[in-house]
C-alpha positions as CSV (number, residue, x, y, z in Angstrom):
1,M,61.9,89.8,83.0
2,T,62.3,92.9,80.7
3,W,65.3,94.5,79.5
4,W,65.7,97.5,81.7
5,E,65.2,95.0,85.0
6,I,68.4,92.9,83.6
7,L,70.1,96.2,82.7
8,I,69.3,97.4,86.6
9,I,70.8,94.0,87.9
10,V,74.1,94.1,85.5
11,L,74.6,97.6,86.6
12,A,74.4,96.8,90.4
13,A,76.6,94.2,90.2
14,A,79.0,96.0,88.6
15,F,78.9,98.6,91.2
16,V,79.5,95.6,94.0
17,V,81.8,94.7,92.1
18,T,84.0,97.8,91.6
19,V,83.6,98.7,95.3
20,A,85.3,95.4,96.2
21,V,87.8,96.0,93.6
22,V,88.9,99.1,95.0
23,A,88.8,98.2,98.6
24,I,91.3,95.3,97.7
25,V,93.7,97.5,95.9
26,R,93.5,100.4,98.4
27,K,94.6,97.6,100.8
28,K,97.6,96.3,98.8
29,Q,98.6,99.9,98.8
30,G,98.3,100.4,102.3
31,K,96.0,103.5,102.2
32,S,93.1,103.4,104.9
33,S,89.6,102.3,104.4
34,C,88.0,105.0,105.8
35,D,87.3,108.5,104.6
36,C,85.6,109.3,107.4
37,G,87.5,112.9,107.3
38,D,87.2,112.7,111.4
39,C,89.7,111.3,112.7
40,S,88.7,111.1,116.0
41,A,86.5,108.8,115.3
42,C,88.2,106.1,113.5
43,A,90.7,103.5,115.4
44,Y,92.8,103.3,112.6
45,C,93.8,106.7,112.8
46,K,93.9,107.3,116.4
47,Q,96.3,104.0,116.5
48,R,98.5,106.0,113.3
49,Q,98.5,109.7,115.0
50,S,99.2,107.9,118.1
51,A,102.3,106.4,117.2
52,K,103.4,109.4,115.6
53,A,103.6,111.4,118.5
54,P,105.5,111.2,121.3
55,E,104.5,110.4,124.7
56,G,102.4,112.7,126.7
57,E,102.1,115.2,123.8
58,H,98.7,115.6,121.8
59,S,98.6,114.1,118.6
60,E,96.8,116.4,116.4
61,K,98.0,118.7,114.2
62,P,97.4,122.7,114.3
63,G,95.0,122.4,111.5
64,G,92.4,120.2,112.8
65,P,91.5,116.6,112.0
66,G,91.8,115.8,108.4
67,S,93.2,119.2,107.5
68,E,96.4,117.7,105.7
69,K,94.1,116.0,102.9
């Protein structure tokens, strides 16, 4: 195994660890793990929007999904 193969393995492992740590930190902060931008496709966003809107009203804001970012 050459030095560049080892470097690739180390960088890939560092990337995986970084993604896992960021996901754990965001979860502990109470943030959503989805950054889909399309709240109609995200179950978490649908539940959050329906909890905010009174019964019978449309839950999206006038700017559309993802416009509040």
